[in-house]
C-alpha positions in Angstrom: -10.4 -30.7 -30.8 -12.2 -28.1 -32.8 -11.1 -27.4 -36.4 -11.5 -23.7 -35.9 -9.1 -21.8 -33.6 -11.1 -19.6 -31.3 -8.7 -17.6 -29.2 -11.2 -15.8 -27.0 -12.8 -19.1 -26.0 -9.5 -20.9 -25.5 -7.8 -18.1 -23.6 -10.8 -17.6 -21.2 -10.8 -21.3 -20.6 -7.2 -21.6 -19.5 -7.4 -18.3 -17.5 -10.4 -19.8 -15.6 -8.4 -23.0 -15.0 -5.4 -21.0 -13.7 -7.8 -18.9 -11.5 -9.3 -22.1 -10.1 -6.0 -23.2 -8.9 -5.9 -20.1 -6.7 -3.6 -17.1 -6.3 -0.6 -19.4 -5.6 -0.5 -21.0 -9.1 2.6 -18.9 -9.9 3.7 -18.2 -6.4 7.1 -18.5 -4.9 8.4 -19.4 -1.5 11.9 -19.4 -0.1 13.5 -22.7 -0.8 16.5 -24.5 0.5 17.1 -26.5 -2.6 15.7 -24.6 -5.7 17.8 -21.7 -7.1 15.8 -18.5 -7.2 15.2 -16.2 -10.1 13.6 -12.9 -9.4 12.0 -11.4 -12.6 10.3 -8.0 -12.4 8.8 -5.5 -14.8 8.5 -1.8 -13.7 5.0 -1.6 -12.1 2.5 0.7 -13.7 0.8 3.9 -12.7 -3.0 3.1 -12.7 -4.0 5.7 -15.3 -7.1 3.8 -16.4 -6.0 1.4 -19.2 -2.8 -0.5 -20.3 -1.3 0.6 -23.6 0.7 -1.3 -26.1 4.0 -0.4 -24.4 2.7 -2.2 -21.4 1.8 -5.2 -23.5 5.3 -5.4 -24.8 7.0 -4.8 -21.5 5.0 -7.4 -19.6 5.1 -10.0 -22.5 8.9 -9.7 -22.3 9.0 -10.4 -18.6 6.5 -13.1 -18.8 8.4 -15.1 -21.3 11.5 -14.8 -19.1 9.5 -15.9 -16.0 7.9 -18.9 -17.8 11.2 -19.9 -19.3 13.0 -19.9 -16.0 10.3 -21.9 -14.3 10.7 -24.6 -17.0 14.3 -24.6 -16.2 13.8 -25.4 -12.7 14.2 -22.0 -11.1 12.0 -20.9 -8.2 10.7 -17.8 -9.9 9.5 -14.7 -8.1 7.4 -12.8 -10.6 5.2 -10.2 -8.8 3.0 -7.2 -9.9 1.7 -4.1 -8.2 0.7 -0.5 -8.7 2.6 2.8 -8.5 -0.5 4.4 -7.3 0.2 7.8 -5.8 0.6 10.8 -8.2 -0.9 14.0 -9.8 -3.3 12.5 -12.3 -5.5 11.2 -9.5 -5.5 14.5 -7.7 -6.3 16.3 -10.9 -9.3 14.0 -11.4 -10.5 15.0 -8.0 -10.3 18.7 -9.0 -11.8 18.3 -12.5 -14.3 15.6 -12.1 -15.1 15.5 -8.5 -14.0 11.9 -8.1 -12.0 11.2 -4.9 -8.3 10.2 -5.8 -8.7 6.9 -3.8 -11.8 5.9 -5.8 -10.4 6.9 -9.1 -7.2 5.0 -8.3 -8.8 1.8 -7.1 -11.3 1.6 -9.9 -8.3 2.0 -12.4 -6.4 -0.7 -10.6 -9.4 -3.1 -10.9 -9.9 -2.5 -14.6 -6.1 -2.7 -15.5 -5.7 -5.9 -13.4 -8.3 -7.5 -15.5 -6.4 -6.5 -18.7 -3.2 -8.1 -17.3 -5.0 -11.2 -16.5 -6.5 -11.3 -19.9 -2.9 -11.2 -21.3 -2.2 -14.5 -19.6 0.7 -13.1 -17.5 2.0 -15.5 -14.8 2.2 -13.1 -11.9 2.2 -14.1 -8.3 -0.9 -12.0 -7.4 -0.6 -13.0 -3.7 2.1 -10.4 -3.5 0.2 -7.6 -5.1 0.8 -4.2 -3.7 -0.5 -0.6 -4.2 1.6 2.2 -3.0 -1.4 4.2 -1.9 -2.4 1.7 0.8 -1.3 2.5 4.4 0.2 -1.0 4.8 2.6 0.0 2.1 3.3 3.7 2.7 3.9 3.2 6.4 7.3 1.8 5.3 7.9 4.9 3.2 7.5 6.7 6.5 9.6 4.3 8.4 12.6 4.7 5.9 12.1 8.4 6.2 12.4 8.4 10.0 15.5 6.0 9.9 17.1 8.4 7.3 16.2 11.3 9.6 17.9 9.7 12.5 21.0 9.1 10.4 21.1 12.7 9.0 20.2 11.6 5.6 16.8 13.3 5.6 17.0 17.0 6.4 15.1 20.2 5.8 16.3 23.5 4.2 15.0 26.4 2.1 14.8 25.7 -1.7 13.3 27.4 -4.7 10.1 25.8 -6.1 7.7 26.5 -9.1 5.0 28.8 -7.9 1.9 30.0 -9.6 0.7 33.4 -8.1 -2.8 33.0 -9.5 -3.4 29.6 -8.1 -1.3 30.3 -5.0 0.2 26.7 -5.3 3.5 24.9 -6.0 3.7 23.2 -9.3 5.6 20.1 -10.2 8.1 20.5 -13.1 5.6 18.6 -15.4 2.9 21.2 -14.7 5.0 24.0 -16.0 4.5 24.3 -19.7 6.7 26.8 -21.5 7.0 28.8 -18.3 3.3 28.9 -17.8 0.9 27.3 -15.2 -0.8 24.3 -16.9 -4.1 25.2 -15.2 -4.5 29.0 -15.5 -1.7 29.9 -18.1 -0.2 32.5 -15.5 3.6 33.0 -15.5 5.3 30.7 -13.0 7.9 32.2 -10.8 10.4 30.8 -8.4 9.6 30.9 -4.7 11.7 29.9 -1.8 10.1 27.3 0.6 11.3 25.0 3.3 11.6 21.5 1.7 12.7 18.1 2.8 15.7 16.4 1.2 17.4 13.1 1.2 21.2 13.2 1.2 21.9 11.0 -1.9 25.1 13.0 -2.3 26.5 11.1 0.7 26.6 8.0 -1.7 27.6 9.9 -4.9 31.2 8.5 -5.3 30.0 5.0 -4.3 27.2 5.1 -6.9 29.6 6.3 -9.5 32.3 3.7 -8.6 29.7 0.9 -8.6 28.4 1.8 -12.0 31.3 0.1 -13.6 30.1 -3.2 -11.9 26.7 -3.1 -13.6 27.8 -5.5 -16.3 24.2 -6.7 -16.9 22.9 -3.2 -17.7 22.9 -1.4 -21.1 26.0 0.7 -21.3 24.0 3.7 -22.4 22.1 3.6 -19.1 25.3 3.2 -17.1 26.7 6.3 -19.0 23.6 8.3 -18.4 23.9 7.6 -14.6 27.6 8.6 -14.7 26.8 11.8 -16.5 24.0 12.5 -14.1 26.2 12.2 -11.1 28.6 14.2 -13.1 32.0 14.0 -11.3 34.4 16.6 -12.5 37.9 17.7 -11.4 38.6 21.4 -11.6 39.5 24.5 -9.6 37.4 26.4 -7.1 38.5 30.0 -7.3 37.6 33.1 -5.3 36.7 36.3 -7.1 36.9 39.1 -4.5 34.1 41.7 -4.8 35.5 45.2 -5.2 34.9 47.4 -2.2 33.7 44.6 0.0 34.7 41.8 2.3 32.7 39.4 0.2 34.1 36.9 -2.2 32.4 35.0 -5.0 33.4 31.3 -5.2 33.2 29.7 -8.6 34.0 26.2 -9.9 35.5 25.6 -13.3 36.9 22.6 -15.1 38.5 25.0 -17.6 41.2 26.8 -15.5 43.0 27.3 -18.7 40.4 29.9 -19.7 40.7 31.8 -16.4 42.5 34.8 -18.1 39.6 35.1 -20.5 36.8 35.6 -17.8 35.0 38.9 -18.7 32.1 38.8 -16.2 30.6 36.9 -13.3 27.1 35.5 -13.3 25.2 34.7 -10.1 22.1 32.5 -9.8 18.9 34.4 -8.9 18.8 32.5 -5.7 22.4 33.3 -4.8 22.7 35.1 -1.4 24.8 37.8 -3.0 22.2 38.3 -5.7 19.7 39.6 -3.0 22.3 41.7 -1.5 23.6 43.3 -4.6 20.5 43.5 -6.9 17.5 45.8 -6.8 14.5 43.7 -5.5 12.2 44.5 -8.3 14.6 43.9 -11.0 15.7 40.7 -9.3 12.1 39.5 -9.1 11.8 39.8 -12.9 14.9 37.8 -13.5 13.5 35.1 -11.3 10.4 34.9 -13.6 12.8 33.4 -16.1 14.9 31.3 -13.7 16.0 28.0 -15.1 15.0 28.7 -18.7 18.2 27.8 -20.3 17.0 28.7 -23.8 16.4 32.3 -22.8 19.2 34.5 -21.5 18.1 37.3 -19.2 20.7 39.2 -17.2 20.8 42.0 -14.6 23.9 44.1 -13.9 24.3 44.5 -10.1 26.5 47.6 -10.3 29.3 45.6 -8.6 32.6 44.2 -9.8 34.7 41.3 -9.0 38.5 40.9 -9.2 39.9 38.1 -11.3 42.4 36.2 -9.0 44.6 35.3 -12.1 45.4 38.8 -13.3 43.8 41.3 -11.0 41.3 42.5 -13.7 38.0 44.1 -12.7 35.0 42.4 -14.2 31.2 43.1 -13.8 28.9 40.9 -11.7 25.6 40.0 -13.3 22.6 38.0 -12.2 21.6 35.6 -14.9 18.5 33.4 -15.2 20.3 30.4 -16.7 22.7 30.0 -13.6 21.2 27.4 -11.3 21.8 27.5 -7.5 21.5 23.7 -7.5 24.7 23.2 -9.6 28.2 24.0 -8.5 28.4 27.1 -6.3 25.5 29.0 -7.8 28.0 31.4 -9.6 30.1 31.0 -12.7 33.0 32.8 -14.3 31.9 33.7 -17.8 34.3 33.3 -20.6 32.5 34.3 -23.8 35.4 33.4 -26.1 35.2 29.8 -24.9 31.6 29.1 -23.9 28.8 29.6 -26.5 26.1 30.3 -23.9 28.4 33.1 -22.4 29.2 34.3 -25.8 25.5 34.8 -26.6 25.0 36.5 -23.3 27.9 38.9 -23.9 26.6 39.7 -27.4 23.2 40.5 -25.9 24.4 42.8 -23.3 27.4 44.4 -25.1 30.1 42.7 -23.0 33.7 42.3 -24.1 35.2 39.0 -25.4 38.8 38.1 -24.8 40.4 35.1 -26.4 42.5 33.0 -23.9 42.9 29.8 -25.9 43.5 29.5 -29.6 43.4 26.3 -31.9 46.6 24.4 -31.9 46.7 24.4 -35.7 46.6 28.2 -35.8 43.3 28.3 -37.7 40.9 31.2 -37.2 38.0 30.9 -34.9 34.8 31.3 -36.8 33.1 34.5 -36.3 30.0 34.4 -34.0 31.2 31.2 -32.3 33.0 30.4 -29.1 36.1 28.2 -29.4 35.3 25.5 -26.7 38.0 22.9 -27.5 41.5 22.6 -25.8 44.3 24.5 -27.6 47.2 26.8 -26.9 46.9 29.6 -24.3 47.1 33.2 -25.5 47.2 36.5 -23.7 47.4 34.4 -20.4 50.5 36.0 -18.7 53.2 33.6 -17.9 51.1 30.6 -19.1 50.8 31.9 -22.7 51.9 29.2 -25.2 51.2 26.4 -22.9 48.8 23.5 -24.1 45.4 23.5 -22.3 46.0 20.4 -20.3 49.3 21.6 -18.9 48.0 25.1 -18.3 45.1 23.8 -16.3 47.4 22.1 -13.8 49.9 25.0 -13.5 47.1 27.7 -13.3 45.4 25.8 -10.5 48.7 25.6 -8.7 49.3 29.3 -9.2 45.8 30.1 -7.8 46.3 27.8 -4.8 49.7 29.4 -4.1 48.1 32.8 -3.9 45.5 31.4 -1.4 42.7 32.3 -3.8 41.4 28.8 -4.5 41.9 25.1 -4.5 41.8 22.1 -6.7 38.7 20.0 -6.0 36.3 17.5 -7.2 32.8 18.5 -7.9 29.6 16.6 -8.6 26.6 17.5 -10.7 24.3 15.3 -8.5 22.2 17.3 -5.9 20.3 16.0 -2.9 16.9 14.6 -3.6 14.1 17.1 -2.7 11.1 14.9 -1.8 8.5 17.6 -0.5 5.5 17.9 -2.6 2.8 20.4 -1.8 0.1 17.9 -3.1 -2.4 15.7 -1.4 -2.2 12.3 -3.1 1.1 11.0 -1.7 2.7 9.7 1.5 2.4 12.0 4.4 5.9 13.1 5.7 6.0 11.7 9.3 7.2 14.9 11.0 5.5 17.0 13.7 6.3 20.6 14.5 6.3 21.8 18.1 7.0 25.3 19.3 9.2 24.0 22.0 10.8 20.9 20.5 11.1 21.9 16.8 10.8 19.2 14.2 10.0 15.8 15.9 9.7 12.5 14.0 6.5 10.5 14.5 7.3 7.5 16.9 7.4 4.2 14.9 4.6 2.8 17.1 2.3 5.6 15.7 3.0 4.6 12.0 1.5 4.9 9.6 0.4 8.5 9.5 -2.8 8.0 7.7 -3.7 10.1 4.7 -7.2 11.5 5.5 -9.9 11.1 2.8 -12.3 13.8 4.1 -10.6 16.7 2.4 -11.7 19.3 -0.1 -10.2 19.7 -3.6 -10.4 23.3 -4.9 -7.3 23.2 -7.1 -6.0 26.5 -5.5 -4.0 27.4 -2.4 -1.8 25.0 -0.4 -2.3 21.2 -0.3 -5.8 20.2 1.0 -4.0 18.6 3.9 -3.2 22.1 5.3 -7.0 22.7 5.6 -7.7 19.4 7.3 -7.7 20.4 10.9 -8.2 16.9 12.2 -5.1 15.9 10.4 -2.9 19.0 11.0 -3.6 19.5 14.8 -1.8 17.1 17.0 0.3 16.7 20.1 4.1 16.7 20.3 5.3 13.1 20.9 8.2 14.6 23.0 6.6 17.1 25.4 2.8 16.5 24.9 2.1 20.1 23.9 0.2 21.4 21.0 1.8 20.7 17.7 1.0 20.5 14.0 1.8 17.9 11.3 3.8 18.4 8.2 1.3 18.9 5.3 3.8 18.2 2.5 3.7 14.7 1.0 6.5 12.7 -0.4 7.7 12.6 -4.0 6.2 9.4 -5.6 9.7 8.3 -6.6 9.9 7.2 -2.9 7.3 4.6 -3.5 9.1 3.1 -6.4 12.6 3.2 -5.1 12.2 0.2 -2.7 9.0 -1.6 -3.9 11.1 -4.5 -5.3 12.1 -5.2 -1.7 8.6 -5.3 -0.4 7.7 -8.1 -3.0 10.3 -10.4 -1.3 8.0 -11.0 1.7 4.5 -12.3 1.5 1.7 -10.3 3.0 1.6 -12.7 6.0 5.4 -12.0 6.7 7.2 -9.1 8.0 7.6 -6.4 5.3 11.5 -6.3 5.4 12.3 -9.9 6.4 16.1 -10.2 6.3 16.0 -14.0 5.4 13.6 -13.2 2.5 15.9 -10.4 1.3 18.9 -12.6 1.6 17.3 -15.2 -0.7 15.6 -13.1 -3.3 17.6 -10.0 -3.7 18.9 -8.8 -6.0 16.4 -8.8 -8.8 17.9 -11.0 -11.4 16.1 -9.4 -14.4 14.5 -6.0 -14.4 12.5 -4.9 -17.4 11.4 -1.3 -18.1 11.7 1.8 -20.3 15.0 3.8 -20.7 13.2 6.9 -19.8 13.7 5.8 -16.2 17.4 5.4 -16.7 18.4 8.2 -14.1 15.7 9.2 -11.6 13.9 5.9 -10.7 17.0 3.7 -11.3 19.4 5.9 -9.6 17.1 6.4 -6.5 16.7 2.7 -6.3 20.4 2.2 -6.2 20.6 4.9 -3.5 17.8 3.2 -1.5 19.4 -0.2 -1.7 22.6 1.3 -0.1 20.5 2.8 2.7 18.8 -0.6 3.2 22.2 -2.2 3.5 23.4 0.5 5.9 20.3 -0.2 8.0 21.5 -3.8 8.4 18.5 -5.3 6.4 20.5 -6.7 3.5 24.1 -7.2 2.3 23.2 -6.4 -1.4 24.2 -3.0 -2.6 22.7 -3.1 -6.1 19.0 -3.8 -6.5 19.0 -5.1 -10.2 21.5 -7.6 -11.5 20.4 -7.3 -15.1 18.5 -4.6 -16.8 16.5 -4.8 -20.0 15.4 -1.4 -21.4 12.7 -2.3 -24.1 12.2 -0.1 -27.0 9.1 2.0 -27.6 6.0 0.9 -29.6 5.9 3.3 -32.6 3.1 4.0 -35.2 2.5 6.3 -38.1 0.7 9.6 -37.3 -2.2 10.9 -39.3 -3.6 14.4 -39.3 -6.5 16.2 -40.9 -6.0 19.8 -41.8 -9.3 20.6 -40.3 -9.7 18.1 -37.4 -6.1 17.6 -36.3 -4.6 14.4 -35.1 -6.7 11.3 -36.0 -7.0 7.7 -34.5 -6.1 5.0 -37.1 -9.8 4.2 -37.4 -10.6 7.8 -38.3 -8.1 7.7 -41.2 -8.8 4.5 -43.0 -8.4 4.7 -46.7 -6.3 7.9 -46.3 -9.4 10.2 -45.7 -10.7 11.8 -42.7 -13.8 10.0 -41.4 -15.2 13.3 -40.0 -14.9 15.4 -43.3 -13.7 13.2 -46.1 -10.5 15.3 -46.8 -7.2 13.6 -47.5 -5.2 13.0 -44.4 -1.5 14.0 -44.0 0.7 11.1 -43.1 3.3 12.1 -40.6 6.3 10.4 -39.1 6.3 7.1 -37.3 6.6 8.1 -33.6 6.1 6.7 -30.2 2.5 5.8 -29.6 0.8 8.7 -27.6 -2.7 9.7 -26.8 -2.0 13.3 -27.7 -1.2 12.4 -31.2 -3.8 9.6 -31.4 -1.4 7.2 -33.1 -2.5 4.4 -30.6 -4.0 1.0 -30.7 -6.3 -0.2 -27.9 -4.9 -3.5 -26.4 -8.5 -4.6 -25.5 -9.5 -4.3 -29.2 -6.4 -6.2 -30.3 -7.1 -9.0 -27.9 -10.8 -9.1 -28.8 -10.0 -9.3 -32.5 -6.9 -11.6 -32.6 -6.4 -13.0 -29.1 -3.8 -12.5 -26.3 -1.4 -15.0 -27.7 -1.3 -13.1 -31.0 -0.8 -9.8 -29.2 2.1 -11.3 -27.2 3.7 -13.0 -30.2 3.5 -9.9 -32.4 5.1 -7.7 -29.6 7.9 -10.2 -29.3 8.6 -11.1 -32.9 8.4 -7.7 -34.5 11.8 -6.5 -33.2 14.4 -7.4 -30.7 13.3 -6.3 -27.2 15.8 -3.4 -27.0 14.8 -1.9 -30.3 11.8 0.2 -31.1 8.8 -1.8 -32.4 7.0 -0.5 -35.5 3.3 -1.2 -35.3 2.0 -3.1 -38.3 -1.5 -4.6 -38.8 0.1 -7.0 -41.3 2.6 -8.0 -38.7 -0.3 -8.9 -36.2 -2.0 -10.8 -38.9 1.2 -12.7 -39.7 1.6 -13.6 -36.0 -1.9 -15.1 -36.0 -1.3 -17.0 -39.2 1.6 -18.7 -37.6 -0.6 -19.8 -34.6 -3.3 -20.9 -37.2 -0.7 -23.0 -39.0 0.4 -24.7 -35.8 -3.3 -25.3 -34.8 -4.2 -26.6 -38.3 -1.3 -29.0 -38.4 -2.0 -30.6 -35.2 -5.8 -30.8 -35.9 -5.2 -32.4 -39.3 -2.6 -34.9 -37.9 -4.5 -35.7 -34.7 -5.0 -39.5 -35.6 -1.3 -39.9 -36.5 -0.2 -38.2 -33.3 -2.5 -40.3 -31.0 -1.4 -43.5 -32.7 2.2 -43.1 -31.4 1.5 -41.4 -28.0 4.1 -42.2 -25.4 6.5 -43.6 -28.0 10.0 -42.2 -28.7 11.8 -42.1 -32.1 14.6 -44.5 -32.5 16.5 -43.3 -35.7 17.8 -40.2 -37.3 16.2 -37.9 -39.8 16.2 -34.3 -41.2 13.0 -33.7 -39.0 14.8 -34.9 -35.9 17.9 -32.9 -36.7 15.7 -29.7 -37.3 13.9 -30.3 -33.9 17.2 -30.4 -32.0 18.5 -27.5 -34.0 15.4 -25.5 -33.1 15.6 -26.3 -29.4 19.2 -25.3 -29.5 18.6 -22.0 -31.3 15.5 -21.0 -29.1 17.4 -21.8 -25.9 20.5 -19.8 -27.0 18.4 -16.9 -28.2 16.6 -16.6 -24.9 19.6 -17.2 -22.7 22.0 -14.8 -24.5 20.3 -11.6 -25.1 16.6 -12.4 -25.0 16.4 -12.3 -28.7 12.8 -13.5 -28.8 12.3 -12.5 -32.4 14.9 -14.9 -33.7 13.7 -17.5 -31.3 10.2 -17.3 -32.8 11.7 -17.4 -36.3 13.4 -20.7 -35.5 10.0 -22.1 -34.3 8.5 -21.0 -37.6 11.1 -22.8 -39.5 10.4 -26.0 -37.5 6.8 -25.6 -38.4 7.6 -25.3 -42.1 9.6 -28.5 -41.8 6.8 -30.2 -40.1 4.2 -29.3 -42.7 6.5 -30.4 -45.4 7.1 -33.7 -43.7 5.6 -36.8 -45.5 5.5 -39.9 -43.4 5.9 -43.3 -45.1 2.5 -44.7 -46.1 2.9 -48.0 -44.3 5.2 -50.5 -42.5 7.8 -49.9 -39.7 8.9 -46.8 -41.5 5.5 -45.2 -41.1 5.5 -45.9 -37.4 9.0 -44.3 -37.0 8.1 -41.4 -39.0 5.0 -40.7 -36.9 7.1 -41.1 -33.7 9.4 -38.5 -35.1 6.4 -36.2 -36.0 5.0 -36.4 -32.5 8.5 -35.8 -31.0 8.8 -32.7 -33.0 5.3 -31.5 -32.2 5.8 -32.1 -28.4 9.0 -30.1 -28.4 7.7 -27.4 -30.5 4.7 -26.9 -28.1 7.1 -26.8 -25.2 9.2 -24.1 -26.9 6.0 -22.1 -27.7 4.4 -22.2 -24.3 6.4 -19.2 -22.7 5.4 -17.0 -25.7 1.8 -18.2 -26.3 0.7 -20.0 -23.2 -3.0 -20.4 -23.9 -2.8 -22.1 -27.3 0.2 -24.2 -26.0 -1.9 -25.4 -23.1 -4.9 -26.2 -25.3 -2.8 -28.2 -28.0 -0.8 -29.9 -25.2 -4.2 -31.1 -23.9 -5.4 -32.0 -27.3 -2.5 -34.4 -28.0 -3.4 -36.3 -24.9 -0.8 -35.0 -22.4 -2.2 -35.4 -18.9 -0.5 -32.5 -17.0 -0.6 -28.7 -17.7 2.3 -27.7 -20.0 3.4 -25.0 -17.5 4.5 -27.9 -15.2 6.8 -29.4 -17.9 10.5 -28.9 -18.1 12.2 -27.1 -20.8 13.3 -29.5 -23.6 17.0 -30.4 -23.9 18.8 -30.9 -27.1 21.5 -33.2 -28.4 24.3 -31.2 -30.2 25.4 -34.3 -32.0 21.8 -34.9 -33.3 21.6 -31.1 -34.3 24.7 -31.3 -36.3 24.2 -31.0 -40.1 25.7 -33.9 -42.1 27.0 -31.5 -44.7 27.9 -27.8 -44.4 28.4 -25.1 -47.1 32.0 -23.9 -47.1 32.9 -20.6 -48.5 36.2 -20.3 -50.5 37.9 -16.9 -50.6 41.1 -15.6 -52.3 42.4 -12.6 -50.7 39.2 -12.2 -48.9 37.0 -12.3 -52.0 34.5 -15.1 -52.4 35.3 -17.3 -55.3 33.1 -20.3 -54.9 31.1 -22.3 -52.2 31.1 -26.1 -51.8 29.3 -28.6 -49.7 31.6 -30.7 -47.4 31.0 -33.4 -44.8 30.6 -31.9 -41.3 33.6 -32.2 -38.9 36.4 -32.3 -41.5 39.8 -31.2 -40.0 41.3 -27.9 -41.2 44.0 -29.5 -43.3 41.4 -31.4 -45.2 39.3 -28.3 -45.9 42.4 -26.5 -47.2 43.3 -29.5 -49.4 39.8 -29.6 -50.9 39.8 -25.8 -51.5 43.1 -25.8 -53.3 41.9 -28.7 -55.5 39.1 -26.8 -57.0 39.6 -25.8 -60.6 38.3 -22.3 -60.1 40.8 -21.8 -57.2 43.7 -23.2 -59.2 43.0 -20.7 -61.9 42.8 -17.9 -59.5 46.2 -18.7 -57.9 48.0 -19.7 -61.1 51.4 -18.0 -61.4 51.0 -16.4 -58.0 52.7 -17.1 -54.7 50.4 -18.6 -51.9 51.4 -16.8 -48.7 49.0 -18.6 -46.3 45.8 -20.5 -46.0 43.3 -19.7 -43.3 40.5 -22.1 -42.3 37.6 -21.1 -40.1 36.1 -24.4 -39.2 32.5 -24.9 -40.5 32.6 -21.5 -42.3 35.3 -20.7 -44.8 38.8 -21.1 -46.3 40.7 -18.0 -47.2 43.7 -18.2 -49.5 46.2 -15.4 -49.3 48.3 -14.7 -52.4 50.6 -12.2 -53.9 
């Protein structure tokens, strides 16, 4: 064993050994005897390089996977690539690199980085969503959903750049402008494909309460996104017309305060009532909720509650996708409506006043419940009672109905982009839309296309792709040129991992054994879209008879962000840490401005390159720091000193074993026979680390416990000679062996190296997790806190395990306590075993 710890040398050595064992070293197969544990981290987009967020995410998952293997579980721990998406297509447009080449080169580099971190993935199950063998199943699912009426096509409004003549994804619209040419983006109606997720909305909502292993904030976000609300659907008849405008409101108590109606720019009546040129201008601002633009149609609606005539406007902030695409505007009780009314000089009528009679602040809408005012026969009622009675009143007039509404809308999956899964639909003049037969799947994404960055998707210009024959009648036909939203790829990938590449992709027996995922790890930013779509997809899979499991993820851990201080030069803008050393800009020598600690991002250059970190300190140090600096659910504040501290701990372990190698070898294979503070600390550490991992994955406190054990080891002085020396050395070796076993999921390379160095024949990854003896871990004496009326008066040491009565007796016998209770009546004495005694007096 070398005296000097060389992380690069050691880590490459063990990664080579693991590689020589083949792809199956960390593989899993269906077992009739071993319990399974499916551990999965959200797979990355192959953008080029991993970042520190990846390091933290994957280190968390790897500790869990390695720990569970040591506990005897048959662990499935796969990895793959979320490989379709806009960045690859943008690279093709800007740099002339084909998306396929750009993607596969990035995958190759990032895979090397993940291997360098020592992550225990089953690479035999690796997948990339851009490969035909994967996306054929996207197409298969689409066809099955089409057959069941879940997939359908309808007209919908999209972001459209008139200059580029192309549809833009939401992330390509920056402050209402095209990201590429800075032209104003407008809304354009196009035929789009949708998945009917709303067919499952109530089930998704009800089942959210069963997600006991999920963070409650994520569950709440999903509930809010589904957005179930009970309210009134009321009809406002259009004056001088047979038309009616239907609105949904949860605030029927404010119906008498409605002063105007607002239609979405995409509402059918907006086109019918509004002048086309003016409507087009409103549509330029569609969906920009921070801006309020309105257009009076010249028409009026009749309030069904009181028969009042109120104007009809078209407003940019009303979305066709929510509710009915029309709202009753009550400026006295909705701040957005109030601001719109102020802008356009519309009247305000108070229909609800505060219960306490206080004045409503000027310039503000009163949005709370209260007492109804100026509301006809309902004046004086409380809001809750009024809502029910007004709803009944409107129903009785035949002008509305009580109903349940949802915020959730069907999932639009059409993308007018190239780098995605082709939608398997063929259009025939005679037969209409016809799904591609299953035997013809996959519909291959052609690679010989031109990328201009303008016009429709390159697929529309690929004649060999577009022109085909109808599978029903054999006549001329054309293929759908839209591709699927990339969330389709990630909504079921966890299912694909359940079957090896040499097995059917959706094998029922494999799904029965492995699903659901026992532990899913990823960022909270995916709380709604990805996680909700995955829950929807799992129900589709269930209804297709492939699995009985409705929920994909048993437990969810949403790790916090990796954050770092930002630095900025007044002349050169954001700086990388290396450009701001010593507080001065490396480019001009001016003092830098130190900003907030924020999430690491390339745009603000507050990033650390994992490759540099690993090269400088080693993968084990990178893993240890990312696990020790904060609990996994909290944000991690980057600290160079913290990284150095993590390496110092590894160096201490290395140095202790190196310096005591002869002692450790002398008692190899021998077990301790007696008791000692060192053995007690060892059992306590095993117990603490085990419980910290099992309960809430508190790796930081688990590592702290290991550090305490190392402190105890380094302070341990064996007897110089005789039987006592032999026993002390046996206890030392016992503690070292257990400490390395505990360390191995966190720092696998150095644990393997030191395990080998102390003469252990097999790889440490094949060892079982150490057990502990609670009796051996118990302290001989404990510190007991003595309180009087909840205030600490003193502390004493007492033998462990004393009964409560004895603890009370000893507390009352203390002179300081006798002085405190002198002349007072003792009401009660409470004992919390092993912690405190509280004496209540008056």
